[in-house]
Backbone as CSV, one residue per row, in Angstrom:
resi,resn,N_x,N_y,N_z,CA_x,CA_y,CA_z,C_x,C_y,C_z
1,UNK,-11.248,-37.180,-13.029,-9.735,-37.203,-13.211,-9.204,-38.511,-13.937
2,UNK,-8.476,-38.399,-14.966,-8.117,-39.842,-15.478,-7.373,-40.440,-14.369
3,UNK,-7.100,-41.758,-14.612,-6.797,-42.780,-13.597,-5.381,-42.657,-13.389
4,UNK,-4.500,-41.885,-14.617,-3.042,-41.542,-14.411,-2.606,-40.349,-13.802
5,UNK,-3.483,-39.646,-13.459,-3.420,-38.237,-12.957,-3.355,-38.014,-11.221
6,UNK,-2.564,-37.935,-10.802,-2.467,-37.794,-9.044,-2.541,-36.629,-8.997
7,UNK,-3.483,-36.058,-7.883,-3.478,-34.797,-7.496,-2.301,-34.441,-6.871
8,UNK,-1.991,-33.109,-6.951,-0.877,-32.681,-6.393,-0.618,-32.288,-5.105
9,UNK,0.013,-32.710,-4.267,0.092,-32.759,-3.006,0.210,-31.188,-2.191
10,UNK,-0.386,-30.731,-1.143,-0.310,-29.688,-0.706,1.200,-29.195,-0.147
11,UNK,1.615,-28.024,-0.398,3.054,-27.939,0.109,3.106,-26.496,0.378
12,UNK,4.114,-26.124,1.441,4.458,-24.673,1.235,5.680,-24.319,0.183
13,UNK,4.825,-23.872,-1.066,5.619,-23.651,-2.140,7.216,-22.636,-2.055
14,UNK,7.096,-21.716,-1.140,8.083,-20.645,-0.485,8.819,-20.901,0.542
15,UNK,8.972,-22.175,0.833,9.380,-22.420,2.089,11.019,-22.775,1.903
16,UNK,11.757,-21.773,2.271,13.377,-22.005,1.770,14.085,-22.270,3.172
17,UNK,13.441,-22.865,4.149,13.858,-22.796,5.606,15.029,-24.028,5.301
18,UNK,16.259,-23.470,6.006,17.478,-24.466,6.090,18.014,-24.628,4.540
19,UNK,18.011,-23.581,3.972,18.484,-23.846,2.406,19.250,-22.523,2.223
20,UNK,20.152,-22.370,1.392,21.036,-21.254,1.031,20.959,-20.875,-0.258
21,UNK,20.868,-19.164,-0.208,20.807,-18.814,-1.520,22.039,-17.883,-1.737
22,UNK,22.128,-17.888,-3.128,23.285,-16.985,-3.633,22.912,-15.828,-4.487
23,UNK,23.087,-14.526,-4.106,22.610,-13.308,-4.857,23.622,-12.454,-5.452
24,UNK,23.719,-12.321,-6.565,24.985,-11.300,-6.894,24.226,-10.076,-7.492
25,UNK,25.045,-9.129,-7.616,24.355,-7.744,-7.644,23.372,-7.275,-6.588
26,UNK,23.807,-7.572,-5.141,22.708,-7.440,-4.178,22.755,-6.269,-3.360
27,UNK,23.560,-5.279,-3.756,23.791,-4.141,-3.007,22.818,-3.132,-3.281
28,UNK,21.773,-3.219,-4.126,20.521,-2.510,-4.476,19.583,-3.081,-5.340
29,UNK,18.532,-2.619,-5.602,17.800,-2.910,-6.741,16.968,-4.310,-6.543
30,UNK,17.162,-4.841,-8.006,16.629,-6.216,-7.825,17.425,-7.417,-7.067
31,UNK,18.645,-7.126,-7.138,19.428,-7.940,-6.481,19.024,-7.928,-4.908
32,UNK,18.903,-6.947,-4.172,18.805,-6.521,-2.854,17.254,-7.311,-2.586
33,UNK,16.109,-6.563,-3.462,14.918,-7.164,-3.244,15.082,-8.554,-3.351
34,UNK,15.662,-9.534,-4.056,15.663,-10.706,-4.135,16.304,-11.590,-2.950
35,UNK,17.351,-10.894,-2.596,18.067,-11.474,-1.396,17.350,-11.511,-0.102
36,UNK,16.488,-10.065,0.085,15.662,-10.178,0.929,14.255,-10.952,1.005
37,UNK,14.004,-11.109,-0.117,12.737,-12.242,-0.370,13.116,-13.534,0.178
38,UNK,14.189,-14.041,-0.338,14.930,-15.566,0.099,15.117,-15.274,1.570
39,UNK,15.408,-14.437,2.305,15.606,-14.355,3.620,14.114,-14.436,4.337
40,UNK,13.217,-13.751,4.048,12.059,-13.773,4.412,11.293,-15.275,4.327
41,UNK,11.700,-15.821,3.325,11.240,-17.299,3.518,11.982,-18.216,4.068
42,UNK,13.007,-18.015,4.849,13.807,-18.664,5.809,15.058,-18.800,5.415
43,UNK,15.596,-18.550,4.007,16.762,-18.893,3.588,18.149,-18.265,4.093
44,UNK,19.124,-18.840,4.260,20.507,-18.109,4.654,20.813,-17.722,3.384
45,UNK,21.312,-16.293,3.315,21.534,-15.725,2.103,22.930,-15.274,1.881
46,UNK,23.919,-15.658,0.847,24.952,-15.029,0.530,24.802,-13.794,-0.332
47,UNK,25.086,-12.576,-0.053,25.086,-11.586,-1.182,26.508,-11.061,-1.600
48,UNK,26.468,-11.008,-2.958,27.655,-10.674,-3.546,27.660,-9.266,-4.465
49,UNK,28.776,-8.517,-4.368,28.636,-7.258,-5.343,29.909,-6.676,-4.942
50,UNK,30.327,-5.806,-5.978,31.556,-4.902,-5.865,31.176,-3.818,-5.121
51,UNK,30.214,-3.529,-4.703,29.776,-2.435,-4.024,29.830,-2.690,-2.821
52,UNK,31.024,-2.641,-1.755,31.122,-3.176,-0.691,30.133,-2.675,0.598
53,UNK,30.062,-1.362,0.684,29.195,-0.505,1.472,27.577,-1.190,1.255
54,UNK,27.079,-1.317,0.017,25.744,-1.295,-0.376,25.475,-2.781,0.100
55,UNK,26.455,-3.680,-0.301,26.173,-5.064,0.014,26.251,-5.610,1.601
56,UNK,27.097,-4.670,2.373,26.893,-4.970,3.796,25.560,-4.350,4.028
57,UNK,25.242,-3.355,3.564,23.818,-3.156,4.026,22.798,-4.136,3.891
58,UNK,22.694,-4.710,2.707,21.793,-5.659,2.707,22.021,-6.865,3.352
59,UNK,23.292,-7.024,3.884,23.426,-8.072,4.677,22.768,-7.852,6.175
60,UNK,22.991,-6.542,6.220,22.599,-6.102,7.826,20.947,-6.313,7.865
61,UNK,20.394,-5.979,6.777,18.839,-6.073,6.589,18.312,-7.456,6.517
62,UNK,19.125,-8.547,6.264,18.910,-9.904,6.234,19.147,-10.155,7.845
63,UNK,19.835,-10.020,8.385,20.072,-10.073,9.917,18.896,-9.620,10.582
64,UNK,18.536,-8.578,10.056,17.571,-7.884,10.859,16.057,-8.743,10.703
65,UNK,16.101,-9.377,9.515,14.914,-10.260,9.403,15.148,-11.648,10.230
66,UNK,15.960,-11.732,10.829,16.299,-13.156,11.468,17.006,-14.263,10.693
67,UNK,17.353,-13.776,9.533,18.217,-14.973,8.420,19.573,-14.781,8.924
68,UNK,20.368,-15.686,8.333,21.813,-15.526,8.331,22.025,-14.818,6.953
69,UNK,23.283,-14.020,7.166,23.910,-13.743,5.989,25.110,-13.680,5.853
70,UNK,25.803,-13.532,4.678,27.137,-13.583,4.372,27.306,-12.643,3.294
71,UNK,28.137,-11.498,3.607,28.457,-10.585,2.292,30.006,-10.696,1.880
72,UNK,30.129,-10.987,0.445,31.355,-11.125,-0.104,31.425,-10.256,-0.985
73,UNK,32.610,-9.529,-1.150,32.669,-8.565,-2.135,33.296,-9.179,-3.184
74,UNK,32.974,-9.072,-4.449,33.182,-9.927,-5.624,32.984,-9.243,-6.980
75,UNK,34.014,-9.107,-7.610,34.011,-8.866,-9.219,33.585,-9.905,-9.859
76,UNK,32.474,-10.097,-10.331,31.974,-11.380,-11.093,32.644,-11.408,-12.575
77,UNK,33.515,-10.599,-12.959,34.224,-10.667,-14.138,35.360,-11.616,-13.957
78,UNK,36.016,-11.783,-12.505,37.089,-12.328,-12.347,36.999,-13.850,-11.878
79,UNK,37.282,-14.735,-12.482,37.058,-16.234,-12.121,37.477,-16.399,-10.723
80,UNK,38.710,-16.136,-10.182,39.068,-16.294,-8.905,38.439,-15.864,-7.904
81,UNK,37.842,-14.554,-8.195,36.857,-13.926,-7.231,35.436,-14.830,-7.219
82,UNK,35.049,-15.059,-8.163,34.019,-15.694,-8.376,33.995,-17.120,-7.613
83,UNK,35.037,-17.827,-7.599,35.263,-19.134,-7.256,35.543,-19.056,-5.785
84,UNK,36.199,-17.972,-5.367,36.472,-17.937,-3.887,35.107,-17.510,-3.041
85,UNK,33.954,-16.806,-3.826,32.800,-16.423,-3.253,32.270,-17.798,-3.020
86,UNK,32.131,-18.524,-3.894,31.233,-19.490,-4.073,31.905,-20.717,-3.040
87,UNK,33.135,-20.840,-2.924,33.796,-21.530,-1.525,33.643,-21.210,-0.340
88,UNK,33.554,-19.587,-0.160,33.004,-19.317,1.149,31.857,-19.717,1.363
89,UNK,30.939,-19.577,0.530,29.619,-20.115,0.691,29.330,-21.454,1.150
90,UNK,30.132,-22.300,0.515,30.327,-23.794,1.155,30.876,-23.730,2.582
91,UNK,32.162,-22.952,2.776,32.690,-23.128,3.953,31.617,-22.579,5.177
92,UNK,30.855,-21.458,4.504,30.264,-20.799,5.935,28.879,-21.826,6.222
93,UNK,28.211,-22.276,5.206,26.948,-22.795,5.331,26.804,-24.352,5.168
94,UNK,27.951,-25.023,4.293,27.890,-26.155,3.933,27.232,-26.731,2.720
95,UNK,26.577,-25.585,1.878,25.792,-26.117,1.012,25.614,-24.902,0.158
96,UNK,24.913,-25.324,-1.143,24.157,-24.120,-1.976,23.140,-24.902,-2.587
97,UNK,21.812,-23.814,-2.403,20.760,-24.635,-3.056,20.161,-23.780,-4.261
98,UNK,20.213,-22.307,-4.327,19.776,-21.626,-5.485,20.685,-20.402,-5.569
99,UNK,20.736,-19.971,-6.679,21.528,-18.660,-7.047,20.750,-17.653,-7.870
100,UNK,20.805,-16.411,-7.650,20.244,-15.866,-8.658,21.346,-14.800,-9.159
101,UNK,21.544,-14.680,-10.447,22.619,-14.232,-11.004,21.813,-12.865,-11.703
102,UNK,22.311,-11.797,-11.087,21.601,-10.548,-11.200,22.421,-9.530,-11.456
103,UNK,23.910,-9.562,-11.242,24.729,-8.034,-11.672,24.834,-7.962,-12.822
104,UNK,24.864,-6.526,-13.106,25.039,-5.942,-14.621,25.331,-4.661,-14.523
105,UNK,25.297,-4.126,-15.739,25.718,-2.667,-15.994,24.672,-2.252,-17.307
106,UNK,24.435,-0.970,-17.445,23.910,-0.474,-18.341,24.747,-0.114,-19.408
107,UNK,24.249,0.438,-20.644,24.885,0.959,-21.595,24.660,2.559,-21.948
108,UNK,25.488,3.223,-22.185,24.982,4.514,-22.476,24.568,4.718,-23.860
109,UNK,23.672,5.600,-24.059,22.889,5.545,-25.412,23.830,5.984,-26.517
110,UNK,24.398,5.285,-27.420,25.050,5.336,-28.450,24.727,4.370,-29.610
111,UNK,24.911,4.662,-30.952,24.675,3.853,-32.017,25.923,2.797,-32.087
112,UNK,25.796,1.676,-32.903,26.837,0.701,-32.799,28.210,1.166,-33.324
113,UNK,28.236,1.940,-34.295,29.400,2.475,-34.785,30.409,3.510,-33.856
114,UNK,29.428,4.028,-32.848,30.151,5.135,-31.992,30.323,4.452,-30.738
115,UNK,29.974,2.948,-30.587,30.288,2.531,-29.044,31.947,1.952,-29.102
116,UNK,32.335,2.429,-28.251,33.646,2.237,-27.815,34.032,0.522,-27.718
117,UNK,35.157,0.097,-28.043,35.471,-1.207,-28.212,35.587,-1.366,-26.735
118,UNK,35.997,-0.612,-25.725,36.152,-0.909,-24.462,34.827,-1.034,-23.571
119,UNK,34.015,-0.016,-24.200,32.497,-0.166,-23.548,31.916,-1.575,-23.743
120,UNK,32.213,-1.930,-25.115,31.535,-3.209,-25.461,31.962,-4.427,-24.710
121,UNK,33.317,-4.504,-24.412,34.064,-5.259,-23.758,33.355,-5.259,-22.192
122,UNK,33.475,-4.048,-21.314,32.684,-3.777,-20.247,31.286,-4.616,-20.461
123,UNK,30.519,-4.316,-21.223,29.136,-4.756,-20.994,29.238,-6.386,-21.154
124,UNK,29.905,-7.007,-22.296,29.844,-8.338,-22.270,30.445,-9.025,-20.849
125,UNK,31.585,-8.434,-20.606,32.263,-8.922,-19.155,31.497,-9.084,-18.344
126,UNK,30.708,-7.845,-17.919,29.853,-8.052,-16.653,28.553,-8.734,-17.106
127,UNK,27.864,-8.485,-18.030,26.389,-8.939,-18.063,26.239,-10.249,-18.746
128,UNK,27.530,-10.892,-19.659,27.417,-12.161,-20.009,28.569,-13.112,-19.450
129,UNK,29.730,-12.476,-19.531,30.773,-13.393,-18.620,30.554,-13.498,-17.229
130,UNK,30.130,-12.765,-16.713,29.623,-12.637,-15.114,29.013,-13.895,-15.042
131,UNK,27.708,-14.000,-15.704,26.787,-14.835,-15.653,27.297,-16.391,-15.990
132,UNK,28.206,-16.402,-16.813,28.634,-17.683,-17.224,29.768,-18.110,-16.044
133,UNK,30.714,-16.980,-15.416,31.384,-17.735,-14.218,30.787,-18.099,-13.389
134,UNK,29.484,-17.226,-12.987,28.708,-17.623,-11.751,28.305,-19.015,-12.001
135,UNK,27.675,-19.291,-13.099,27.050,-20.674,-13.032,28.355,-21.581,-12.978
136,UNK,29.189,-21.376,-13.664,30.449,-22.296,-13.625,30.898,-22.886,-12.357
137,UNK,30.629,-21.931,-11.270,31.063,-22.367,-9.976,29.851,-22.718,-9.028
138,UNK,28.687,-22.335,-9.556,27.489,-22.730,-8.783,26.789,-23.808,-9.001
139,UNK,27.191,-24.450,-10.264,26.266,-25.760,-10.748,26.928,-26.919,-9.674
140,UNK,28.566,-27.268,-9.533,28.513,-28.230,-9.134,28.025,-28.469,-7.345
141,UNK,28.132,-27.235,-6.763,27.549,-27.662,-5.335,25.880,-27.564,-5.376
142,UNK,25.561,-26.967,-6.144,24.102,-27.377,-6.283,23.636,-28.442,-6.826
143,UNK,24.115,-29.278,-7.580,23.977,-30.409,-8.043,23.979,-31.379,-6.861
144,UNK,24.490,-31.177,-5.687,24.801,-32.267,-4.775,23.746,-32.440,-4.063
145,UNK,22.851,-31.369,-3.773,21.363,-31.519,-3.101,20.280,-31.038,-4.113
146,UNK,20.496,-30.545,-5.263,19.357,-30.136,-5.881,19.069,-28.716,-5.894
147,UNK,18.497,-28.246,-6.793,17.914,-26.736,-6.457,17.990,-26.116,-7.984
148,UNK,18.141,-24.812,-7.967,17.825,-23.837,-9.018,18.581,-22.552,-9.289
149,UNK,18.809,-22.354,-10.466,19.606,-20.914,-10.852,18.660,-20.209,-11.634
150,UNK,18.513,-19.088,-11.302,17.758,-18.133,-12.076,18.828,-16.885,-12.264
151,UNK,18.890,-16.623,-13.732,19.721,-15.850,-14.386,18.811,-14.390,-14.778
152,UNK,19.158,-13.350,-14.212,18.417,-11.985,-14.698,19.097,-11.642,-16.007
153,UNK,18.157,-11.566,-17.260,18.456,-10.967,-18.663,17.590,-9.775,-18.459
154,UNK,16.960,-9.593,-19.408,16.038,-8.196,-19.493,15.017,-8.039,-20.886
155,UNK,14.223,-7.431,-20.888,13.318,-7.268,-22.063,14.423,-7.296,-23.513
156,UNK,15.580,-6.589,-23.229,16.578,-6.353,-24.193,16.946,-7.837,-24.274
157,UNK,16.786,-8.769,-23.827,17.229,-10.271,-24.090,16.346,-11.014,-25.128
158,UNK,15.183,-10.470,-25.525,14.284,-11.144,-26.414,13.995,-10.158,-27.298
159,UNK,13.984,-9.028,-27.364,14.091,-7.952,-28.656,15.109,-7.200,-28.864
160,UNK,15.025,-6.178,-29.876,16.113,-5.548,-30.001,15.666,-4.227,-29.709
161,UNK,16.732,-3.354,-29.411,16.446,-1.669,-29.323,17.700,-0.865,-29.477
162,UNK,17.952,0.222,-30.074,19.128,0.787,-29.886,20.096,1.133,-28.993
163,UNK,20.560,0.003,-28.332,21.950,-0.331,-27.428,22.429,-1.336,-27.638
164,UNK,23.057,-1.631,-28.766,23.527,-2.955,-29.313,24.253,-4.017,-28.453
165,UNK,25.233,-3.107,-27.509,26.094,-3.938,-26.596,25.209,-4.545,-25.435
166,UNK,24.416,-3.768,-24.954,23.550,-4.046,-23.760,22.693,-5.375,-24.372
167,UNK,22.176,-5.179,-25.368,21.037,-5.985,-25.995,21.937,-7.282,-26.269
168,UNK,23.113,-7.381,-26.923,23.844,-8.462,-27.141,24.049,-9.248,-26.294
169,UNK,24.549,-8.631,-24.883,24.826,-9.035,-23.745,23.664,-10.046,-23.177
170,UNK,22.441,-9.551,-23.423,21.378,-9.888,-22.483,20.551,-11.115,-23.370
171,UNK,20.792,-11.041,-24.454,20.343,-11.940,-25.518,21.374,-13.372,-25.392
172,UNK,22.586,-13.028,-24.935,23.695,-13.993,-24.623,23.130,-14.763,-23.283
173,UNK,22.316,-13.849,-22.539,22.306,-14.534,-21.072,21.044,-15.811,-21.162
174,UNK,20.021,-15.125,-22.224,19.166,-15.944,-22.695,19.641,-17.007,-23.181
175,UNK,20.481,-17.068,-24.127,21.031,-18.349,-24.796,21.518,-19.357,-23.690
176,UNK,22.469,-18.596,-23.229,23.672,-19.426,-22.207,22.614,-20.107,-21.192
177,UNK,21.379,-19.543,-20.854,20.440,-20.091,-19.761,19.629,-21.255,-20.394
178,UNK,19.220,-21.145,-21.477,18.682,-22.465,-22.322,19.390,-23.210,-22.658
179,UNK,20.741,-23.220,-23.081,21.998,-24.230,-23.362,22.256,-24.876,-22.181
180,UNK,22.428,-24.384,-20.653,22.844,-24.846,-19.826,21.579,-25.882,-19.143
181,UNK,20.243,-25.348,-19.249,19.357,-25.970,-18.777,19.160,-27.235,-19.340
182,UNK,19.411,-27.150,-20.937,19.297,-28.752,-21.274,20.454,-29.686,-20.835
183,UNK,21.394,-29.035,-20.633,22.740,-29.834,-20.395,22.109,-30.841,-18.916
184,UNK,21.655,-29.755,-17.835,21.420,-30.345,-16.894,19.974,-30.880,-16.293
185,UNK,19.143,-31.161,-17.599,17.936,-31.199,-17.498,17.528,-32.447,-16.860
186,UNK,18.585,-33.625,-17.020,18.318,-34.777,-16.277,18.789,-34.869,-15.088
187,UNK,19.297,-33.837,-14.468,19.510,-33.761,-12.972,18.742,-33.049,-12.404
188,UNK,18.831,-33.043,-11.068,17.799,-32.037,-10.091,18.505,-30.813,-9.940
189,UNK,18.490,-29.975,-11.007,19.039,-28.741,-11.177,18.163,-28.047,-12.201
190,UNK,17.475,-27.082,-11.922,16.811,-26.308,-12.846,17.240,-24.992,-13.401
191,UNK,17.637,-24.695,-14.334,18.038,-23.350,-14.806,17.075,-22.524,-15.781
192,UNK,16.706,-21.006,-15.163,15.914,-20.421,-15.919,16.370,-18.869,-15.819
193,UNK,15.485,-18.053,-16.544,15.832,-16.789,-16.496,14.460,-15.945,-16.298
194,UNK,14.797,-14.620,-16.106,13.979,-13.616,-15.614,14.329,-12.414,-16.430
195,UNK,13.181,-11.993,-17.139,13.390,-10.699,-18.176,12.610,-9.479,-17.786
196,UNK,13.221,-8.627,-16.839,12.524,-7.418,-16.323,12.227,-6.585,-17.414
197,UNK,11.118,-5.812,-17.288,10.786,-4.836,-18.096,11.484,-3.215,-17.354
198,UNK,10.717,-2.275,-17.321,11.546,-0.920,-16.841,11.117,-0.982,-15.095
199,UNK,12.221,-1.339,-14.317,12.186,-1.599,-12.947,12.646,-0.142,-12.392
200,UNK,11.984,0.326,-11.228,12.443,1.264,-10.437,13.487,1.131,-9.840
201,UNK,14.768,1.290,-10.336,16.299,1.234,-9.775,17.033,2.305,-9.870
202,UNK,18.183,2.337,-9.282,19.023,3.183,-9.355,19.562,3.125,-10.840
203,UNK,19.722,2.112,-11.410,20.353,1.843,-12.877,19.028,2.472,-13.809
204,UNK,17.657,2.413,-13.416,17.051,3.263,-14.240,16.899,4.678,-14.225
205,UNK,17.229,5.176,-12.808,17.616,6.502,-12.726,18.757,7.236,-13.624
206,UNK,19.796,6.524,-13.569,20.541,6.719,-14.637,20.504,6.589,-15.981
207,UNK,19.783,5.865,-16.215,19.416,5.600,-17.597,18.228,6.889,-18.322
208,UNK,17.484,7.293,-17.437,16.481,8.260,-17.386,16.986,9.631,-17.220
209,UNK,18.172,9.928,-16.621,18.996,11.131,-16.656,19.129,11.561,-17.939
210,UNK,19.524,10.376,-19.039,20.155,11.087,-20.175,18.884,11.279,-21.474
211,UNK,17.721,10.915,-20.979,16.661,10.806,-21.677,15.746,12.118,-21.672
212,UNK,15.428,12.726,-23.130,14.549,13.719,-22.881,13.045,13.272,-22.598
213,UNK,12.478,14.178,-21.515,11.407,13.567,-20.736,11.624,12.885,-19.354
214,UNK,12.836,12.391,-19.525,13.125,11.595,-18.230,12.428,10.408,-17.757
215,UNK,12.033,10.499,-16.530,11.307,9.223,-15.993,10.054,9.095,-16.686
216,UNK,9.181,10.098,-17.015,8.083,10.142,-17.863,8.065,9.460,-18.923
217,UNK,8.939,9.892,-19.722,9.328,9.162,-21.199,9.103,7.808,-21.063
218,UNK,10.024,7.260,-20.112,10.065,5.723,-19.981,8.747,5.106,-19.442
219,UNK,8.148,5.727,-18.535,6.826,5.247,-17.941,5.916,4.853,-19.259
220,UNK,6.139,5.864,-20.000,4.959,5.966,-21.284,5.279,4.536,-22.008
221,UNK,6.354,4.062,-21.834,6.714,2.857,-22.827,5.703,1.551,-22.296
222,UNK,5.277,1.713,-20.855,4.769,0.765,-20.043,3.215,0.584,-20.071
223,UNK,2.360,-0.320,-20.981,0.976,-0.234,-20.908,0.589,-0.461,-19.595
224,UNK,1.276,-1.036,-18.758,0.570,-0.953,-17.061,0.643,0.415,-16.862
225,UNK,1.191,1.289,-17.046,1.068,2.708,-16.822,2.194,3.123,-15.610
226,UNK,3.086,2.287,-15.292,4.156,2.498,-14.173,5.354,1.613,-14.142
227,UNK,6.452,2.127,-13.817,7.672,1.103,-13.588,7.578,-0.204,-12.695
228,UNK,7.891,-1.219,-12.820,7.927,-2.042,-12.015,8.451,-1.987,-10.491
229,UNK,8.405,-2.700,-9.633,9.179,-2.612,-8.549,10.404,-3.565,-8.378
230,UNK,11.426,-3.585,-7.777,12.158,-4.814,-7.601,11.608,-6.094,-7.093
231,UNK,10.552,-5.613,-5.839,10.157,-6.939,-5.364,9.259,-7.708,-6.365
232,UNK,8.801,-7.233,-7.483,7.897,-7.879,-8.423,8.868,-8.776,-9.230
233,UNK,9.842,-8.565,-9.294,11.285,-9.400,-10.095,11.223,-10.362,-8.918
234,UNK,11.679,-10.089,-7.880,12.045,-10.802,-6.773,11.011,-11.900,-6.531
235,UNK,9.837,-11.627,-6.592,8.617,-12.664,-6.824,8.883,-13.534,-7.531
236,UNK,9.121,-13.347,-8.864,9.089,-14.171,-10.106,10.382,-14.942,-10.128
237,UNK,11.575,-14.523,-9.277,12.835,-15.223,-9.306,12.377,-16.402,-7.886
238,UNK,11.638,-16.258,-7.171,11.598,-17.052,-5.690,10.627,-17.991,-6.255
239,UNK,9.613,-17.922,-7.326,8.584,-18.677,-7.736,9.300,-19.703,-8.610
240,UNK,10.435,-19.078,-9.511,11.117,-20.205,-10.332,11.776,-21.324,-9.457
241,UNK,12.389,-20.759,-8.119,13.122,-21.719,-7.603,12.398,-22.685,-6.771
242,UNK,10.895,-22.363,-6.766,10.244,-23.020,-5.664,9.742,-24.324,-6.479
243,UNK,9.174,-24.978,-5.561,8.435,-26.347,-6.138,7.524,-26.106,-7.058
244,UNK,6.865,-24.700,-6.832,5.623,-24.611,-7.599,6.113,-24.516,-9.068
245,UNK,7.446,-24.062,-9.494,8.048,-24.376,-10.952,8.550,-25.475,-11.176
246,UNK,8.312,-26.755,-10.840,9.270,-28.025,-10.677,9.281,-28.507,-12.271
247,UNK,8.432,-28.160,-13.136,8.321,-28.507,-14.573,8.867,-27.321,-15.553
248,UNK,9.092,-26.554,-14.943,9.524,-25.270,-15.680,11.144,-25.088,-15.882
249,UNK,11.571,-25.149,-17.177,13.102,-25.578,-17.252,13.549,-24.516,-18.589
250,UNK,14.607,-23.928,-18.507,15.016,-23.197,-19.527,14.209,-22.035,-20.125
251,UNK,13.272,-21.544,-19.389,12.369,-20.553,-19.640,12.963,-19.141,-19.388
252,UNK,12.734,-18.068,-20.230,13.097,-16.797,-20.122,11.447,-16.268,-19.576
253,UNK,11.356,-16.034,-18.623,10.227,-15.297,-17.977,10.184,-13.854,-18.128
254,UNK,9.249,-13.371,-18.898,9.252,-11.833,-19.335,8.218,-11.268,-18.114
255,UNK,8.820,-10.178,-17.317,8.137,-9.565,-16.307,8.286,-8.148,-16.448
256,UNK,7.051,-7.698,-17.363,7.523,-6.281,-17.892,5.988,-5.419,-18.329
257,UNK,5.034,-6.034,-17.475,4.043,-4.783,-17.389,3.305,-4.824,-18.671
258,UNK,3.516,-5.852,-19.636,2.942,-5.841,-21.020,3.814,-5.125,-22.058
259,UNK,4.912,-4.809,-21.962,5.697,-3.932,-22.799,6.089,-4.630,-24.026
260,UNK,6.310,-5.949,-23.844,6.308,-6.630,-25.102,5.424,-7.697,-25.636
261,UNK,4.243,-7.265,-24.984,2.913,-8.105,-25.851,2.677,-7.626,-27.039
């Protein structure tokens, strides 16, 4: 070993004991899986969603794991609601260490010229503006103690396919992540993104309902031969938040079973 290289000290990389995580879109799917994963590793978790009932169920599952939970009903398109959610987090737990900005909506399958302006606005407001507003209010408290933010983009954030509004929003999430990561690179805050492939969630159920061949036609796009599980994306989020990823910054991590290889 070269003289200037020191061995990495052994540590529990996934130890989030006494720390606080904020997860949006937590009423189900990737958001719920991520919130539960943080809780399993000892974090107190704030779960935020516009779906009050589903969000409350996630909080109850966190409580059952023995971790502290706070459920906040929040429309991430509204600055005042996002700010209030972060303020409640600080009021309840006194700090914020990690955030996973996951909330998003899908696009119905139409070509660009047939995409309603209102639908375009809905996609950009939720999938991109919501991430911006979340980071705007998360960054100051996380910087106080150091921590990490992970934004959920999509395989649609790194390549094109025929759903232009959704693709534009998810590309925007990757660009926003990279720029913000550089802005805070010299602080104790790391910002990264995860780009999931085809994941078995209620959103995917809605998407496949409109497609010829349904679920099977979608599964056939995956070299691995199956859809991913929400917990597999949660694992990537926790790794990016952990000490194991201490040198990872501004990265868009693709977790897609080989779809974009």
